[in-house]
N, C-alpha and C positions, 0 to 999 in steps of 0.2 A: 908708877902711873898715877896721874892726878885724877882720882875718882872719888865719888861720895854717894852714899845712899842715905836719904833722909825719910823718916817716917814721922808724920805729924798727925796726931789724933786729938781732936777736941770734941766737945758736944755737938759742934756744927759741921765739922769736916773730918774726913779720913783721907790722907794723902800719902802716897809713896812716890818718891822722886829719885831717879838715878841719873847721875851726871858724870860724864867723862870730859874733862877740859880739852884734852888733846885727841879729839875724836875726828870723825869724818862727816859731821853734819847730819847724822842719822837721828831719827826721832820716832817715837811712838807715844802719842799724847791723847788722853781722853779725860776731859775735865767736866763734861756735861754742858759746856758753853762753847759752841762750835767756833765762834770768832776768836775766842781766847786760844783754842786749840791751834787755829791758823797762825796766830801771833807767836805762839811758843814754837811752832814748827819753823817759822821764819827765823826766830831767835837761834835755834839749833843750827840751821843751815848757814846763816850769815856769820855766826860765831865760830863755826867749825867744831861745835860741841856735839857730843852724843847725849841725847836727852830722852828719858822715859818718864812720863807722868801719868799716874792713875789717881784720879781724885773723885771723891763722892762728897757732896755737900748738901746743905739744906736749901737747895735751889727753889723749893716750894715756898720758902720764906723770902729769900732775896739772894742775889749773886755775891753780895759783899764778902761774906765769910770765905767763900771758895776762892775768889779772886785774890783777896789779901793774903790768905794762908798759903796759896801757891807761890805768891811773891816772897813770902817769908821763907818757905821751904827751899826755893831756888837760891835765895841769898845764903841760907845756911849751907847748902850744898857747895856753893862757890867757896865760901869760907873754909869749909872742911877740906875740900879738894886742894886748896892752896896751902894748907898746913900753916907753917910759921911765916909764910909769904916771902921768905928769903929769896932773893934773886929775881923777883918779878919787876916789871916796869912800874907797877903800882897804879899809874894813871894812864888814861887813854881817852881819846875823843874821836868823833867821826861826824862828817857832814854828809847826809844822805839825800840825794835828789830822787824823787819819785814822781815822774811826769811833771805836773804843775806845782808840786809840793816840795819844799826844802825843809829838812829837819836836822837838828844837831843834838848829839848826846855827848856828855863828858862825865867821866867816872873817876873817882879816886878811892882806891881800896886801902886807905890809910888808917882805918880803924874808927873814924868819927862818922856819926850818922847824920846825914842831912839830905833833904830831897827838895828839888824845885822842878815842877812840872808845869809847862805852859803849852797846851795843845791847841788852843784857839777853837775848840769844838763848840758848835752851836746846835748840836742835836742831842736828843736824849739817849738814843741807841746807835751803835755802829754794829751792823749785823744784829746778832742776838745778844750783844754785850752792852750793859749799861755803861755809857760813855764816861761818866764820872768815876767809875771804878778803875780806870787806867791809872789814875793818880794813886789810888790805894795799892795797886799792884807794885808800882815803883817805890812807894813808901815802905811796903812790906819787904821788898827786896833789899833796900838800903839798910833796914833794921837787921835782917838776917845776915847780910854780908858785912855789916859794919863798914858802910861805904857812904861817900857823897855821890849822889846821882842827880844830874841835871839833864833834863830833856826839854827841847823847845822846838816848836814848829815856827819857822820864820815866815812862811807864807804858803798859800795853797787854797784850793777850792773844795776838794773832796775830803769829807771827814774820814772815810775809809783810808785814803792816802795819808792823812795826818797821822793816824795811829800806826799804820803799817810802816811808814818812813821812820817814825820814832823807834819802833821795835827793831828795825834793821840797823839803824844808827847805834842803838843801845848795844846790840849784839856785837857789832864790829868794834865799838869803843871798849867793850869788856874784853874782847879777844886781845886787844893791844895791852890793856891793863894787866891781864893774866899772863901775858907772854914772858918767857924767861929771857934775861939778858946775861950772857956769860960774864960781862964785866961786873955785874952786881951779885954774882953767885955766892959770895961769902959774906954778904952784908944784907941787913934789912934796908929797904928803901925808905929810911927815915933818919933824920939827924938826931931825933930824940932817942933812937934805939928801941922804940916801942911800936907795936902795931896791934 
């Protein structure tokens, strides 16, 4: 079973995250930031992952440490659950419509870290989440998972829909990237032989 538990403790945050890649979309999330909880719940449901996150951070200072560290912990959990990554698709993408908004996510679990985030947000907050921290979440995830992550909103009006569509697209793209392909079962999905 492809599962992982990550415990991350710093001076700013204490996070316990449990992930099952081949789950049923179940979740139990408490980060102290309700909009982030909602996005992680959508991530679990749309990815078909089972996810449990308990996080305490220095929210009296700022949300940055909590959001970034949850991204890192989730990326580390994906990496740990995949093991040597043998037999996975490695890359995936998804285009997600959400009412008037259209978002795309593309992921490569090939071992190199890079992030591009283009959300077209013109607001300071989405719900109770500082909007600029969505980028920090995806950068933290890419670092923890050793992945390329590209997310982009192509168009839309609602800032809420921009972020929600991106998280749904991200989850579905990641589901494809993590999926096993029997034809690849004996090989690493890399011509370099490294991941």
